[in-house]
Every structure is written in C-alpha cells, then in structure tokens.
N, C-alpha and C positions, 0 to 999 in steps of 0.2 A: 233762672233754671234752664233757659235755652242758651245754647252755645252760639256765638255770632257766627253767621255764614261767612266762610271766605269764598268768594266768587272768584274762580280762576278760568272762566270760560272765555277763552282768547277771541271769541266773536264779539265780545264787548268789554275788553280789557282796557283799561285806562292806562296810557304810557306817559311817563313824566320826563324821560331823558331827553337832553338836547340832541337834535339830529346830527351830530358831528360824525364824519366819516374818518377821520384820523386825528391824532393828536401830535402837533408839530414836534415837541421835544422828543417824543417817543419814536416817531417816524425817522427823524434825522439821525438818532442814535442807532437805531437799527440798520438803516442804510449804509452807515459806516462799517458795520459788520460784514456787509454783503459786497462792498466794493463797487466799482463803476458798473453801470448797466442801464437797462431800459426799464422804466416803471410806467405801467400802464393803468389809468383809473377810469372806471366805469362810472359816469355821473350822469343821471338822468335830468332832464329839464326841470322836473318837479323837485327833484332833491336840491338842484342849485337854488331854486326859488326859496326852498325852505331854509337854506343857509343864510339868507339876507336878515338884517337886524330886524327884530320884531316879529319874525315868523316862528311859530310854535307847531310842534305836531299835535294834532287833534286825536280823535279816537283812532287807535290802530288796532289790528287784528286780521284773522285769516279772511273774513268776509266783510270787513269794515270799509269805510269811504276813504281812509287816509291813503295817501300816495304811497307807492312802494319805494321805501327809502333805504334800500340797502344797495351796496356797491361791490365791486370786486377788483382785486389787484392782481398783476402778474409781474414779477421781476425776472429778468434774463441776465445773469452774471456774465462776466468775461469767460468763464469756463463753459457757457452755454447752459448752466443748470437753470432749470425753470421752477421758479418758487411761486405758488398760488397762495393767495390769503382769502379767507372766508370767516365770517363770524359764526358760521354754523357749527354745529357740535356733533362729533361722532359718538353715538350712543349705542353702537351694535348694529345700526341699521345698514352699515356699510356704504354710508354715503361718501366717505372719503375715496373709495374706488370710483364710484360713478361719476362723481364731480371731476376726478382725474381724467376718466375716460373722455368726457366731453371736451375738455381742454386739449388732451392728446389729439383728439380727433381733428379739430381746428387747426393745430399746429403741424399735423403730420408726424407726431412723435409717438413714442411708446409710452404706455402707463407708467412704467418704471422711471422714466425721465421726469416725471412731474413729482415735485416736492411740495406738499400742501401743508400750509400752516393754518390751524383752526382755532377760533374760539380764544383769542387773546386780545384783551381790549387795548393793550398798548400797541399792537402793530396790525390787527386786522380792522377792516371796515366796520362801521356800526351795523349791528344786526338786531332785529326785534327779538329773535329767538328761534330755537328749533322745535317746532310743534306745528300741528295742523296739517301735516303731509305737505308743507310748503316748500321744502328744500328743493325736491326735483323741479316742479313747475316754475319756480322763481329764481332760485340760486343757479341751478343748472342752466337755465335759459339765459341768465346774465352772464355766467362765465362762458358760455358758447359765443356770445356776442363780443366780450373782451378778448377772447382768444382769436376770434375771427379778425378783429381789428388790429391785434398785434401782428397776425400773419400778414395782412396787408401792408402794415407799417413796414415790417421787415422786408417784404418783397419791394417796396418803394425804395428802401435804403439799398438794397442790392442792385436794383436796376440802375441806380445812380452810380454805384461802385464799379458795376460792370459795363456801364454805358450800354444797356440794351433795354428793349421794351419791356414794361411791367408784365404784359400778357404772355411774355415767353419764359416766365419764371415759375418755379412752384416750390413749396416747402416739402422736406422730407429727412427725417432722421437727424433733425438739430441743424440742417442746412437750407439755404435758399439755392437752388440748383438751375442752371441754364443748360439746355440740350446742346446736343453736338452742333457747332457751326464752324466757321473757318478758324475759330480759335479753339475748337476741341470742346470737350466737356469741361465745364466750369462749375464750381460751387463755392459759396462763402457761408461759413458757419454763423449760427446765431450770435455766438460769443464774440466773433470778430466784427460783426455788425455793431454790436452794443458796446463794445470796449470804449472806455473813457466817456461814455454818453449817459446822461441821465435826462431822459426825456419823458415828458407827460403827455398823455393823449386822451382826449375826451372821446367816448364811443357815442356814436349817435344811435337812435333807436332802430334805424332801418338798415343797419349793416347786414350783409348777406352772410348767412351761416349756411354750413353744409346740410342739405336736407336728409332727413332720416333714411330715405331710400338709398341714399349713396354713403351710408355710414360704414366704416370698415373696422373702426376700433370701439366707438360707441356702438351699442346694438349687439355686442358679443358678450359671451360669458368670460370675463377676465377675472383672474384669481384675486382674492382679496388682499389689498394692500395690508402689508404688516401682519399677515396671517401666521407666517412662522414664529414671529415674536410673541404673538399672543398664545399659540398652543404650547410654546416652550416656557412661557412664564416670563419672558424678558420685557414684555410690554408693560409699561408702568401706568397705573391708574392712581387716582388721588390717595388713596390710603398708602400706596408704595412710595410717594414722594417723601423724601427725608432732607432735613437741613442740619448743618452743625449746630450742636447745642439745643436742639429741639426739644421741647417739652410735650408732654401728653396732657390733654384736657378732659375734664369730666364736668357736667352742669348737673346742678341739683334740679330734679323735676318734682312738680307737685304730685301727690299722691292720686289726684283725680283732677279731671278738667274743671276749670273755673275756680280751682281751690286758692285762697288768699294766703300769702306768707305772713304769718303774725310775728315770728321771730326767728333767729338763726344764730346760733352759738358758734362762731368759727375757731375759737381759741386752740383747741386741740389740733385741729388741721394745721393752723398757722405755725403751731409749735414743731411740726415735723420738718426734719432737715430736707432742703432742697424743694420744698412745696411753697407754692403761691396759692392762697386762698382768699377769695374777695367777695364782696357783696356790694352791688351797685343797685339800689333800688330793690326790685324783685329778682334781680339776677344774681345768682349765687353760684360760684364754680371754683375748681381748683385746677392747678396745673403742676406736674410733677414729672420726674425723670423717666418714669415707666408707666406703663398702663396700670400694672398692679398697685404701684404706689399711688397713683391717682385715684383708684377705686377705694384704697385704704383711707386715703384722706377725705373723699367725699363720704364715706361711712363714718367718719369722725365728726361730721357736722351735726349739730343737734338742732332741728327745725320743728317749729310748731305751725300747723296749717289750720285755716278754717274752711271746712267743706260745706257744699251746698248740695241738696238732694237734686237728682237728675233723673231723667227718663231712661228706660231700657229698650232694647231693640224690639220687645214684645208689643211695645206701644208705638212703634216707629210709623207705621203707615196710616194710623189714625192722626198722628202728630201732623204728618205732612200734609194730609188732605184738609185738615181743620185750622191749620195755622199758616195762612198765606203771608208772604212777606209784604210789607208795606209798599205800595206803589206798583204791584204786580201788573204786568202788561202781557198782551198776547205775543207769543213768540213765533216769528216766521223765519228763523235762522236757517232752517234745513230747506234743502232743496224742494220746490214744488208746493211749498206750504201756504197756498193762496185759498182764502174763502171764496166760495162761489156758489151761485145757486141757492136753493131753499132746502133746508133739511126737511121741513114739513112736506114739501112737494116730493122729495126723494123717498121719504118713508111711506107716503101715500101710494106711490107707485110700486112698492115692494111686495113681493109674495111672502117673503120671510124677513123678519126683523131679529136682530140679534144684538145683545149687549153683553159686555164682558169686561172685567177688570184684571189687570196685570200688575204685579208689583216687583220691584227690583231692589235688592238688598245693597247695602254699602259693601264695597269690596276694596282691598288694599293693593297697592301697586306692587308690593313685594319684590323690589329690584334685587338683582344679585349683589350689586354695590349698595350699601346703605349710604345715607347722607355723610359726607365726610368733607372737611376743609383744613387746609394748613395756611396760617396767616403769619406774615413777618413784617415787622416795621423796621425801616432803615431810612435815615436822613429824613424823618418826618413823612415819608411816604409808606403807603401800605400795598403789600403784594399778597394775593390770595389765591391759593390753587384750590379749586373745588369742583365738584360734579354738580353742574347746573345746565339747564336747558335755556338760560337766560344771562349769559354772562354780563352784557351791558346792562341788563335790568338789575342785576346783583350789584354791579358797580354803583348805580343810582341809588339803590337802596342802602348801600353802605354809606355813602357820602351823606344821605340825609339823616340816618341813625347817628353817625359819629361826627356830624357837623364839620366835614371838611370837603373841600372842593374834589370834584370827580377826577381831575387831573392829577391828583395825588394818590389815585388808587388804581391799581392794575389787578385785573382778574384773569386768571389763566385756567382754562378747562382742559385737563389731560383726557384723552379718550375715556368714555365713561361706561360702567357696567350697568347700562339700562336706565331709563327714566320713566318712560310710559306716560309722560304728562305729569309724573309726581315730583319733578325737581325743578319747579319755578320759583320757590320762596327761598328765603335768605337766613334761615335760623342758623345753620352750622357756620357759615362764613362770618357772621356778625359775632357769634359766640367766640370763635377762635380769634377774631380781630381783638375783642375786649380783653380777652385773657392775655393775648400776646403783648398788648399795650401795658397791662399791669405787671406782667412777668418781665418784661424788658428782653424777651427771648422769643423765638418762633414757637408757636403753639399749634399742635395738630388735634383735632376733634374727629373721631370716627363713632357715629351713632351705632350702638349695639342693636341687634335685631328687634329686640322689645322696644327700645326708644323709636326705631324707624316704624314700626307698625303703630305706635301710640302717637308720635308727636309729628308724624307727616299728616297728610290729608287723604280723604278716601274719594272714590268714585261716588258720585251722588246717587243716594237711594231715590226710588221714585214710585208713585202710583200713576198708572195710565188707564183711563176709562175710554172704551171704544163703543159706540153704537153705530149700527149699520143697516142697511136694507138691500135685498137682492131679489131679482125676479127668478122665476123658475127656469128661465133659459141662461142663467149664470151672469146676467148683466148687474153689475153693482149700480144701485141708484142713489144711496145715500152713504156718506162717511163722516162721522163725527168723532173727532180725537183729542183728548184732553191729557196733557202731561203735567203732572204736580211734581215739581221739584228737580227731577232728574236731568231736564235740560231741553233745548230746542233744536239741537243738531239732528238733521235728517228727519224733521218732524213731518215734513209734507210727504204726500204719497206720489209716486210716478204713475200709479194706476190711473186709468182714464175713467174718473168718476165725476158726473155732472153736478153733484150737489155735495159740497164740503164744508165742514166748519172744523177748524184745527187751531188749538191754542196751547201755549205753555204758560203754566202758573207757577211763578217762583215760591218756594216754601221756606219756612224757618227751620233750618237743619239742626238737629240736636248735636251733631259731630261736624268737625271742620271738614269741608268737602271742597273738590276742585277739579282740575282737568284729569282725564284718564284716556288712555288709548281709544280714540274714536268719540270722546265726549259722550253725549247721550245718544249718538247714533246706534249703539248697541242695544240700549233700552227701547229705543222707538221701533227698530227693525224686529225686535222680539215680539213686541205687542202686535204690530201691524202684521208681519208675516204669520204669526200664530193665527190672528184673527181672519187672515185670508184663507187658511186652511179650514177654519171653522166654518166659514161661508161656503167653501167648496163641498164640505161634508153636508151642510145644510140642504143644497141643491143636487147632492149626489154626483157631483162631477170630479174628475181626476184633478188634483191640485195643480199640476203643471198645465193642463187644459185651461182650467179656470183663470190661472194668472194670465195666459196669453191671450185669453179672449178679452181681458179688461186692460190690455197693454197695448200702447202705441209707441212707447219709447224704445227705439231700435236697438240701442246699445244695451239696455237691460234684458231685451229679448234675446239678444245674441248670446249672452252669457248663460242665461237660463237654459236655452237650447243646447249650448255646448257642453254644460255640466250634465244635463239630461242624457245626452247621446253617449258621452263617456260612461256614465253611471249604468246605462242600459235601461233607463227610465220606461216603464210600460211594457218591456219585454219579458221581464220575470217577475214573479210574485214572491215576496218574502218567505222565508222558512217559518216554521212554527216559532212562536215567541220572538219573532224578529219583526221590525218595522223599517219602511222607508219614509224619508222625509226630505222635502225639498224647500228652499228660501233664497230670496235674492233682493238686491237692492243697490243703492248708491250713495256715496259719501265722498267728499273731497274731490269731486270730478272724475272718479273711477267707478267701475261696476264690478258686482260680484254676485256669483250664484254658488250655492252649495247644495250637495245631495248627501244626505247621511244614511248609513244603515246602523240600527241600533238592535242589540239583543237584550232581552230581559228574562233573568232566571225566575221562573215562577215559584220556586221553593224559598229562595232567599231574597228575591226582589232586587237582585244586584243588576245594575244598568251598565252595559258595556257599549261603547260606541265602535263598532267594528271598522267602518270604513267612511271616509269623507272624500268626495270628489269635489273639487273647486275649480271653477272657471273665473278668470279674473282679466279684466281689461282696464289699462291705464293709459290709453294712447301709445306713442311710440316707446317701445322698451329699451333702456339704456344698457342693463346688464341682466339677461334672462336668468343665470343661476343666482344672482343676488336677489332678484325679484321673487324667485320660486322660494327662497330661504325666508323672505319676509312673509310671503302668503301662508307658508306651512307653519311658521313660528306663531303668526296670528291665530290660526286655526287651533293650535294646541293651547294658546293662551286662552282662547275663547271658551274652549271646553271647561276651564275651571270656573268661570263665572256662570257658565250655563248649568253645571251640574252641582258644584259643592262649595265654591267660594262664597263667604259671607263673614262680615265683622259682627261678632257679638259684644254687646256693651250693656252695662248695668251701672246706674248711679255714679256715671262720670268716668268708669274704668272700662278699658278694652280687655274682654275676658279670654281672648285667643290670640295674643300678641306674640306669636312665634310659630316655628315649623314643626315642633315637636308634636308627637302623638296627641290627638284629641284637641289640637289647637288649629292653626290656620293651614288648610290643606290645599295646595297647589297642584297641577297635573304632574303625575310621575311617569316614568317610562312605560309602566304597565297600563296607563290610560290612553297612551298614544295609539290611535287606530291606523289602518293603512291609509296613507295620504296619496292622492293623485291629483295633480294640478295641470290645469290647461291654461296657458297664457295666450291671450288674444293679442297680437302685436298689431296695432293700428298706427302704421307709420304716416298716415295722412293726418293724424291728430298729434296736438302738442303732448308731451309727456306730462302725466299727473303723478301726484304722490302715491305711495303704496303701503305706507306704515300702518295705516288705520283701518281703511275700508275692509280688508279680508276678515277682520274680526266679527263683522256685524251680522253676517248670515249664519253663523254656527249655531247659536242657541235655538233660533226658530227652526232650523232644519232638524236639529236633534229632538227637540220638543214635538214636532210633527211626526217624527218617526217613532217616538215613544207612544204617541196616541195611536198610530196604526197598529203597533205591537200589543198594546194593552186595553185601548179603548178609554185611557184616562188623559184629559186634557189637563196639562200642567202649566198653570198661568203665573207662576212666581219663579224668579231667578234668586238663588239657584234652584233647580227643579228637584234635584234628589240629594240633598245634603246628607241623608242616610240612604238606606235601600228603601226601593219603592215598595209600597204595599199593594199587592196584586190580588 
C-alpha cells in the first residue's frame, strides 16, 4: 500500500561513480579538434589520493565528509581562444555568466572571450552534480584558482620569451604586456605563448587569487551570456536537439502507482509501418517517425494491469506522523541544530508556553522544460542528450542498468529549462536508450506535462510540531522542534535559546519524493518563523524587536534590519484589511530576510501579496544583476508553495497533473507583488550560493502578514488554496 520513498536529500546521498576526472580516449580526441595549446588541470591532493588503486569515494553531498572531488580545465588555443570546462549545468541560474566572470577576472580578459563547455561527460571533469547552491562557493572558487595559476604560468612563459623579470609583466586583453623600457612597449599574446605547446599544470591550494575588493569584472552586472540566442529562440535545449533518422518514443505508463503489468498485446502496434514496439519485462514502449504516430501506436497496445488500494492526500499527515521509516534517526543536517540544556528547565522558567503543529503539502517542481532525452547508439557506444542535474550520475546509472562500462557512455546536457532539484534521476535517458537500442536508430523521448507531474517526484510533505516557552520580557527559554518526513535542512535555529531539543523523523511517504529548491529549509523556516511570531504576539512584542532580542547571529541581524529599514517597519501602520509580516533565516551559508504586505478582501476572502522587500547576503557578490534575478525569482516561486500549490492524489493517481484550470496552479503575472531587493555585498567573505536560500522566508512573512490583517493564524502550506474565510 505504501509507495517506497525515494530519498534524494543530497546531504546523505550515496554516490557510486569512480572519481575519474577525465577519460583518456575522449580527451585525446577532443584536443585534436582544438589544436595546440596549453591545458591546465586543477587537481587537489585529496582528489589525487582518491585516484590511487583501491580508493573509493564514500558518502558525498553538500554537507558530507567526502573530499571535494571536482576539478576544472582551461584550454588556450593558438588563436588565443579561452575554453573553460566544468561539469556544472546551466539550469537558468545564469551560472555560465558568473563562472565566466571569475575566469575573465583572473586572466584580465572580457567575459566575451571566455567559451565555457559545461556538463559533457566526455570532455568535462567529473562533477557530483548541480545542486545545493554549491556551484558558486565550490566551482567558482576552483575556477578562480585555476585561472590564477594559468595567469602566473603565462607570465612566467612571457618573462622567458621577453627576457624580463616576472614582476614587470601583467595580463590584459589576451596578452602578457611589459611596460615601457629601453625596448619600448612590448606584449605577447596568449596564443603566441601557447602555440605548439600542450602543457599540464597542477594547481596548488594556496595560489593567490585577486581579492573581491579589487575585482573589476567579477562583482559587476555583466549581461547574461547567450541572452540574445535565448530570447530569439536560437538557443537549443534538449527537446530541440535533432539527429538524422531520429524516431520519437512513448512509454506505456501504469494507470496508478504500484500497478503491476499482467499482460500486454503489442501486435497491432508492431504491425504499423515504421513503428518499433517492444516489451522488456515491465518496460513497454514504442518508437515512430512522428510524435503523432508514436501516440497512435501506444494507444494500440492492449494492456492489463493489477492495481492496489492506496491512500489519498486527505490521510497524508496522519500517515506521515504514524508511520516512521525503519531506523529513523535524529537529524541535525541544518545549521545550528544542536540539542542543549533541558526542556523541563526551560519550560519551568517560562511565563508563557506554546504548542503548535504546522503541515506542508507535497508540491511539484513544475519545470518549464519537462524531462527529455535523446539517445543514439553508434559503434557499440551510447550518447545521450538529456536535461539532468547529475550528468555523471546519469552516466553511472545507465552503465549499471544497461550493464556496459561507463567509458562507453557519453552524457551531454544542453542548457536546461529549470530543474529546482527535480532532475536528479535517470528515467527518460534510460527509456530513450532502451528504445534506441531496439530500434537501431536515435530515439527522443519528451515527457508530456501530465507525465512530468505524475512520474517525477515531489517536494516532501511534512508535519512539524513545535513546543516553546518564553518569559514576559520576550526571552525564549525553551524550544522543541520535531520535523516528520519533510527533512532536516535548516532544522536548527539561529536564535539564542538556552534549552533546545530538535529532531528530524523520516517517514514512509505514500508518494515518491526528493530534492526541491532549498530542500526542507522552506518547511522548517515556515514553522520556525511562524512560531516566532506567535511567541511575539503572546508577550505583546513587535515581531522584529522580538527576533532581535533573541538573536546574536550578526549576519541574520543585518539582513533583518536592512529589510525592515527598506520596508519602513515600525514607521507606518497597515491600512484596513492589510497586514505586515517579517521573517528571516539562513541556509547554504547565505542569509535572508523578507518583509511582506498582504491585503485580504473581507467580502471575497481573496488574499493578495502587495509588496515584498527582501534583503539578501551571500558573501562577495559576483554578478549583482544576476543575483537580484535569482532572489526575485525565488520570491515569486515561493509564493506558489506559500499560497496555493499542492499535489492532490487519491488511490495511486495524481488528481491535478497539469496547468489547466482547476488543476495545478503556479504563480501568475497577476500574483506578482511589488518586489524590492537589497543585496548586502560582503567582500570580506567568500561567495556563497544564492539559488535556494531566498525562497525560505517568503511563506512565513506572508503568513505573518495574513495574521496581522485578519487575526487568523494559518499553519498549513499552502495557506490559501482557495479564498480565505474571514
């Protein structure tokens, strides 16, 4: 009756791939196409140790103990063209631009001079995947180091060529230049220096990079790389990739989750001209010369299924609370999640005690680009183009499923139309590969919107119980926090509370669930920041004043004060039927605070978010405009989960698998409030990621504003799937 849980929390994700950072046959072939030049490889001592015989990578993940096992490559050809390789994926987060900026900064070049090849397992270094806001703090830092080493190497080569001191040279505009002397101004181009040479350079961890305070290219709002191609439709995504003789594939899906295939009659489909129809165990699929023909062939298959009774969303929260997963453990994956003190003592010291339960529904990733893959077999090797956040993980999955060596598989990821943590698995690539093998031709599979909603996976639903105690003066004395099923990310509180008990309890999920933007940080912030407001109300304190009284964390304090100042917190009272709310938090090393203004129509109960002011700090900012886009995109996305997004399911079927009216609603243009964003640029701190954290404060800020407007405390996400009853 229970659907097995798919755990894709990358804080405890088990990796299985060998830690290789290049494949020799692919690298040699690719270098021939580039001609002579200099090749620079970043290899950490930890990675080199892992390459030794018998060494295997253990647990990997965002906060795991595994060594950082990614590297970066730069190639400078005879023409001076700079090509950068990274296993990271461009998913719409504009990482191609910011990574180009840090390389250009160290090499004294323009962003336009950097050509970046991303997420191609044949030519890019091994990479665990694009998730967890790790690209900026890890990959950008590594590319800075490799580019700085390249710069120093080029200067050394030029010093030898020009017979001058290394310290007298600098890089600029693709040249190493020597100032005026007896010989006049002299410069030698990168291409001249690298002509006919193929040099490999190991980068040490202590190479000197340009500090953020001296940045001229990084730290500025550079236009998005490939923006023109994207807005004109020239840019190609996975569904746009076509090959000669390509067929279109469709897969027979069960009528409900956990249904068992009893029989399948393929005769009518196989009789169609140009159609390949196969059954391999429970895998039944067709390939045809057009999408329409593939749909017709699939419809011609007569299948019988055995279905099993399953629960509905109406039973969800009782199920999650009453059905713990085997071997559940306390979860302290979130920042600050340390048990300390005594709850009994803390509650005894409290003047007010409060208990509340918060619930979080499953929601869908709803990417603009659904799952898609194109597979081609040639010379007993497989090439797959697909939208995935784990190209090397997909390669390993395919190798295991198809029982062939990884070095016979190449996975290429064209820039992708969003992922949000929803594209870690290998369904579409494997389906396309199996069909292509059977058909003897390339096969492309693109999921329909209904398939994407149904056969992907969901942000985990959850139940969160909070018990607390507070003195009359606003000092929190006790804090107990239990999260059932939704996850441990950001489960700990940054507020200064002497007595804490915090735990995550894994549950048996009736639906397939996995990573989503910010993982469980959104759920945990919703419960925590809503409860903070409830405590403030209990002692009659202003919500901002209450937070600051219980806060020593300087970075969180800074964003709370910045958002409040911009919003005008405390200076104005809301209009009738309007309310103000504030919330803040931290995740993945960055800090967020949001102030929201909400209006509620007393006659219809319609809730409208009028204005959101967000202050965000993620260390040194690489691209301010790109960062602002990330923050505001996260705020809009967060409104959906806060207000109306929820998966409805019954007896193994998704009831709202689509965007049509009365199905699954995502934020629309009419839902977007006035957005004001303040970026705190901390050039004294390392850059952190920004793709996830800005989403976590939206729901509690909006919920707190609804409470001020109506006096109703909403403790379930989504808060207003319909209009609010006032």
